[in-house]
C-alpha positions as CSV (number, residue, x, y, z in Angstrom):
1,M,92.7,98.9,109.8
2,Q,92.2,100.8,106.6
3,F,93.9,100.1,103.2
4,A,95.7,103.4,103.6
5,Q,97.4,102.1,106.8
6,V,98.8,99.1,105.0
7,T,102.3,99.7,103.6
8,G,103.1,98.7,100.0
9,N,101.2,96.7,97.5
10,G,99.1,99.7,96.4
11,H,97.9,97.9,93.1
12,L,96.6,95.0,95.2
13,K,94.7,97.2,97.6
14,A,93.0,99.0,94.7
15,L,92.3,95.8,93.0
16,L,90.6,94.2,96.1
17,A,88.5,97.4,96.7
18,Q,87.4,97.3,93.0
19,M,86.5,93.7,93.4
20,V,84.3,94.5,96.4
21,D,82.7,97.5,94.7
22,N,81.8,95.5,91.6
23,N,80.5,92.6,93.6
24,R,83.1,90.4,92.2
25,L,84.9,89.4,95.3
26,P,85.5,85.6,95.6
27,H,84.4,83.9,98.8
28,A,87.8,82.4,99.3
29,I,91.1,84.4,98.9
30,L,94.7,83.0,99.4
31,L,97.3,85.8,100.1
32,T,100.8,84.4,99.8
33,E,103.9,86.2,101.0
34,D,107.2,85.7,102.6
35,D,107.4,86.4,106.3
36,A,106.1,89.9,107.3
37,W,105.4,91.4,103.9
38,G,102.0,92.6,105.1
39,A,99.5,90.0,104.1
40,M,97.8,90.0,107.6
41,P,97.3,93.8,107.7
42,L,96.0,93.6,104.1
43,A,93.6,90.8,105.1
44,I,92.3,92.7,108.0
45,A,91.8,95.9,105.8
46,L,89.8,93.9,103.4
47,A,87.7,92.4,106.1
48,Q,87.1,95.9,107.5
49,Y,86.2,97.2,104.0
50,V,83.5,94.6,103.1
51,N,81.8,95.4,106.4
52,C,82.2,99.1,106.6
53,E,79.0,101.0,106.8
54,N,80.2,104.1,104.8
55,P,83.1,103.1,102.4
56,S,84.3,105.6,100.0
57,G,87.3,106.3,97.7
58,G,88.3,102.6,97.7
59,D,88.7,102.5,101.5
60,S,86.7,102.0,104.6
61,C,85.6,105.1,106.4
62,G,87.5,104.2,109.7
63,V,84.9,106.0,111.9
64,C,81.7,103.9,111.8
65,D,80.9,101.4,114.5
66,S,82.0,98.5,112.4
67,C,85.4,100.1,111.6
68,H,85.8,100.9,115.4
69,K,85.4,97.3,116.2
70,Y,87.6,96.1,113.3
71,G,90.2,98.5,114.4
72,K,90.2,96.7,117.8
73,L,89.9,93.2,116.1
74,I,86.8,92.6,118.3
75,H,84.0,92.7,115.5
76,P,81.6,89.7,116.3
77,D,81.7,88.7,112.6
78,L,85.6,88.6,112.4
79,H,87.1,85.2,113.1
80,F,90.8,84.3,113.3
81,V,92.5,80.8,113.0
82,F,96.1,80.4,113.5
83,P,98.6,77.6,114.5
84,V,98.7,76.8,118.2
85,A,100.2,74.2,120.6
86,A,99.7,73.1,124.1
87,T,100.8,75.4,126.9
88,K,100.9,75.0,130.7
89,G,97.9,77.5,131.1
90,L,95.5,75.1,129.4
91,T,93.3,72.8,131.4
92,E,93.5,69.0,130.8
93,S,89.9,69.1,129.4
94,E,90.9,71.9,126.9
95,K,93.8,69.8,125.7
96,K,91.7,66.7,125.5
97,A,89.0,68.5,123.5
98,G,91.5,69.9,121.0
99,I,93.6,73.1,121.2
100,I,92.1,75.9,119.2
101,S,92.9,79.6,118.5
102,D,90.1,80.9,120.7
103,Y,92.1,80.0,123.7
104,F,94.9,82.3,122.6
105,L,92.8,85.1,121.0
106,D,93.5,87.8,123.5
107,S,97.2,87.4,123.2
108,F,96.9,87.3,119.4
109,R,94.8,90.5,119.2
110,Q,97.4,92.3,121.4
111,M,100.3,91.2,119.3
112,V,98.7,92.1,115.9
113,L,97.6,95.6,117.3
114,R,101.1,96.1,118.6
115,K,103.1,94.7,115.7
116,P,101.0,94.1,112.6
117,Y,104.0,93.1,110.6
118,F,104.8,90.1,112.7
119,D,106.3,86.8,111.7
120,E,105.7,83.2,112.8
121,Q,108.0,83.2,115.8
122,D,106.5,86.5,117.0
123,L,103.2,84.6,117.1
124,Y,104.6,81.7,119.1
125,D,106.2,84.1,121.5
126,A,103.0,85.9,122.0
127,I,101.0,82.9,122.8
128,E,103.8,81.4,124.8
129,I,104.1,78.0,123.2
130,E,107.9,78.1,123.8
131,N,110.1,76.2,121.4
132,K,107.3,74.4,119.6
133,S,105.8,74.6,116.2
134,G,102.2,75.3,116.1
135,S,99.5,73.5,114.0
136,I,95.8,73.8,113.2
137,C,94.0,70.8,114.4
138,V,90.6,69.3,113.4
139,A,89.0,70.7,116.6
140,E,89.6,74.1,114.9
141,A,87.5,73.2,111.8
142,K,84.8,71.9,114.0
143,R,84.6,75.1,116.0
144,L,84.7,77.2,112.9
145,T,81.8,75.2,111.5
146,E,79.8,76.0,114.5
147,K,80.5,79.7,114.2
148,L,79.7,80.0,110.6
149,S,76.4,78.2,111.0
150,L,75.1,81.2,112.7
151,R,73.9,84.3,110.8
152,A,76.2,87.3,110.8
153,F,75.8,89.3,114.0
154,E,76.3,92.9,112.6
155,G,78.0,92.9,109.2
156,K,77.2,91.8,105.7
157,Y,80.0,89.3,105.9
158,K,81.3,86.8,108.3
159,T,85.0,87.0,107.7
160,V,87.5,84.3,108.6
161,I,91.2,85.0,108.5
162,I,93.4,81.9,108.5
163,Y,97.0,82.6,109.2
164,L,99.3,79.9,107.8
165,P,96.8,77.3,106.4
166,E,99.7,75.1,105.5
167,K,99.9,74.3,109.2
168,M,96.6,72.3,108.9
169,N,96.8,68.5,109.2
170,Q,95.0,66.3,106.6
171,D,91.8,66.0,108.7
172,T,91.5,69.7,109.3
173,A,92.1,70.4,105.7
174,N,89.4,68.0,104.5
175,K,86.8,69.5,107.0
176,L,87.8,73.1,105.9
177,L,87.5,72.0,102.3
178,K,83.8,71.3,102.8
179,L,83.2,74.7,104.3
180,I,85.0,76.3,101.3
181,E,83.2,74.1,98.7
182,E,79.7,75.1,100.2
183,P,80.3,78.1,102.3
184,P,77.4,79.6,104.4
185,A,75.9,82.7,102.8
186,G,77.8,85.9,103.3
187,T,81.1,84.1,104.4
188,L,84.5,85.4,103.3
189,F,87.7,83.3,103.8
190,I,91.0,85.1,103.6
191,M,94.1,82.9,104.1
192,V,97.6,84.2,104.6
193,S,100.2,81.6,103.5
194,H,103.9,81.5,103.5
195,A,104.1,78.1,101.7
196,P,101.0,77.7,99.5
197,E,102.5,74.5,97.9
198,R,102.0,72.8,101.2
199,I,98.2,73.5,101.2
200,I,96.2,70.6,99.7
201,S,95.5,71.2,96.0
202,T,91.7,71.0,96.5
203,I,91.7,74.0,98.8
204,R,94.2,76.0,96.7
205,S,92.0,75.4,93.5
206,R,89.0,76.9,95.3
207,C,90.8,80.1,96.3
208,Q,91.7,83.2,94.4
209,L,95.5,83.2,94.8
210,I,97.1,86.7,95.2
211,R,100.9,87.1,95.5
212,L,102.1,90.1,97.6
213,Q,105.2,91.9,96.4
214,P,108.2,92.4,98.8
215,L,108.4,95.6,100.6
216,T,111.1,98.1,99.5
217,R,113.5,99.4,102.1
218,K,111.7,102.6,102.3
219,E,108.3,100.7,102.8
220,K,109.9,98.6,105.5
221,E,111.1,101.8,107.3
222,A,107.5,103.2,107.0
223,A,106.1,100.0,108.6
224,G,108.7,100.0,111.3
225,I,110.3,96.7,110.3
226,A,113.6,98.0,109.0
227,A,115.4,96.5,111.9
228,R,113.8,93.0,111.5
229,V,117.2,91.5,110.3
230,K,119.1,90.7,113.5
231,P,122.8,91.7,113.5
232,E,123.7,88.2,114.6
233,Y,122.1,86.8,111.4
234,R,124.7,88.8,109.3
235,E,127.5,88.0,111.6
236,L,126.9,84.3,111.4
237,L,126.5,84.3,107.6
238,I,129.6,86.4,107.0
239,Q,131.6,84.1,109.4
240,L,130.4,81.1,107.3
241,L,131.2,82.6,103.9
242,N,134.6,83.6,105.1
243,A,135.1,80.1,106.3
244,G,134.1,78.8,103.0
245,I,136.5,81.0,101.1
246,A,139.3,80.0,103.4
247,K,138.2,76.3,103.2
248,S,138.5,76.2,107.0
249,V,136.1,73.5,108.3
250,I,136.9,74.3,111.9
251,D,135.7,77.9,111.5
252,T,132.3,76.5,110.6
253,F,131.8,74.9,114.0
254,P,130.7,78.0,115.9
255,V,128.3,78.8,113.2
256,W,126.4,75.7,113.0
257,E,126.5,75.3,116.8
258,A,124.9,78.7,117.1
259,L,122.3,78.0,114.5
260,A,121.4,74.6,116.1
261,D,120.7,76.4,119.4
262,M,118.1,78.7,117.9
263,V,114.4,78.0,118.2
264,R,113.0,76.5,115.0
265,E,111.3,79.6,113.5
266,R,114.5,81.6,114.0
267,Q,116.5,78.9,112.2
268,K,114.1,79.2,109.2
269,E,114.3,83.0,109.4
270,W,118.1,82.9,109.3
271,C,117.9,80.6,106.2
272,L,115.6,83.1,104.5
273,Y,118.0,85.8,105.4
274,A,120.9,83.9,104.1
275,E,119.0,83.4,100.8
276,S,118.3,87.1,100.4
277,Y,121.9,88.0,101.3
278,I,123.5,85.5,98.8
279,R,121.0,86.7,96.2
280,K,122.4,90.2,96.6
281,I,125.9,88.9,96.2
282,Y,124.8,87.1,93.0
283,M,123.1,90.2,91.5
284,T,126.3,92.3,92.4
285,A,128.5,89.7,90.7
286,S,126.2,89.8,87.6
287,G,126.6,93.5,87.2
288,L,123.0,94.2,88.7
289,E,124.0,96.1,91.9
290,G,121.6,98.8,91.1
291,I,118.7,96.6,91.8
292,A,120.3,94.5,94.5
293,D,118.9,96.8,97.2
294,L,122.1,97.0,99.2
295,D,122.1,99.0,102.4
296,G,125.1,101.0,103.6
297,E,126.2,98.6,106.1
298,E,126.5,95.6,103.7
299,A,127.5,97.1,100.4
300,D,131.3,96.9,100.7
301,T,131.1,93.4,102.2
302,V,128.7,92.2,99.4
303,R,131.0,93.6,96.7
304,A,134.0,91.8,98.3
305,F,132.2,88.4,98.3
306,A,130.9,89.0,94.8
307,A,134.6,89.3,93.6
308,R,135.7,86.1,95.3
309,I,132.7,83.5,95.1
310,K,132.5,81.3,92.0
311,P,129.4,81.3,89.9
312,S,128.5,77.6,90.7
313,F,128.0,78.4,94.4
314,Y,124.8,80.2,94.1
315,E,122.4,77.5,93.0
316,T,124.0,75.0,95.3
317,A,123.6,77.4,98.3
318,Y,119.9,78.0,97.4
319,K,119.1,74.3,97.3
320,A,121.0,73.6,100.5
321,L,119.2,76.4,102.4
322,E,115.8,75.2,101.1
323,G,116.7,71.7,102.2
324,A,117.7,73.0,105.6
325,M,114.3,74.7,106.0
326,A,112.6,71.6,105.0
327,S,114.6,69.6,107.7
328,V,113.7,72.2,110.4
329,D,110.1,71.7,109.5
330,S,110.5,67.9,109.7
331,N,112.2,68.2,113.1
332,V,115.5,66.7,111.9
333,N,118.2,67.0,114.5
334,P,119.3,70.6,114.2
335,K,123.1,69.8,114.7
336,L,122.9,67.4,111.8
337,T,121.0,69.9,109.7
338,F,123.2,72.9,110.2
339,C,126.5,70.9,110.2
340,N,125.5,69.5,106.8
341,L,124.4,72.9,105.5
342,C,127.7,74.4,106.5
343,N,129.7,71.6,105.0
344,I,127.7,71.9,101.6
345,L,128.3,75.7,101.5
346,L,131.9,75.3,102.4
347,L,132.7,72.7,99.7
348,S,130.8,74.6,96.9
349,M,132.6,77.9,97.3
């Protein structure tokens, strides 16, 4: 993937290319984003650029042998690490030795090539780990150490792209820290994180942190992700907000029951959507509708809520939604989590 194929964040693409050209690229970069803002395509484009045989104009050539292999994600010096979990297709010996990304690499490649702006649940669906939350275990760090002990096969750099490093346990993080502190020559680490605060501070401090900007509506359309928001997310949130305005506890029941039945990553995705929607209501109520990025389907509804919701609601709602996502990550009973969330939102309106 070339920088030109990555939607949005043009200033970051130019900055990264300039860092490579001036030999000022750090050996460890931490790209942070909300789900599906394009950090993975950007990471792949950077990895392709550093190993391109004929880069020019701040981008890889796209036609050399190295670029062809990066375009298919099969370059021998490109390594991926991502959260995984046990599946029925793994043997007992594989499970016992430690579950690593290599077992799912073909499915991962196919997903990224088909849908580069994927989210965490898309990953879990692709590698078929069902309603589980993946993790990066210590066996992954051991395998990565083995790979990086070898010289680069073809490129100038051995590039390691780690998706969601916050999913590492403590032992994994400690082993990875040693690699980052004393990296083998010609090694580039690129991490893509949605929650950098959950990565141990010793790893964060050794990375160049780069925050991606959210995509505009036009950029989302260009990337083919305009329809990522599912209609049922909006319907559930509107039903909940209407119940809150009416102070009708019984009308919240079908909402929290539907949320509790979702898989965990979809539950978090809904919470993020709810935060975004409520932010639009707040901005509209504050006279900032021009930068609220309302689409045609939601504009009238958002304006109606903005006129009826009291100012104290917004901070309470944000904290409650953040708390719900933390509970989902901690495997708290989903019915308790979303019943509590709905009650808080209802009482604060």
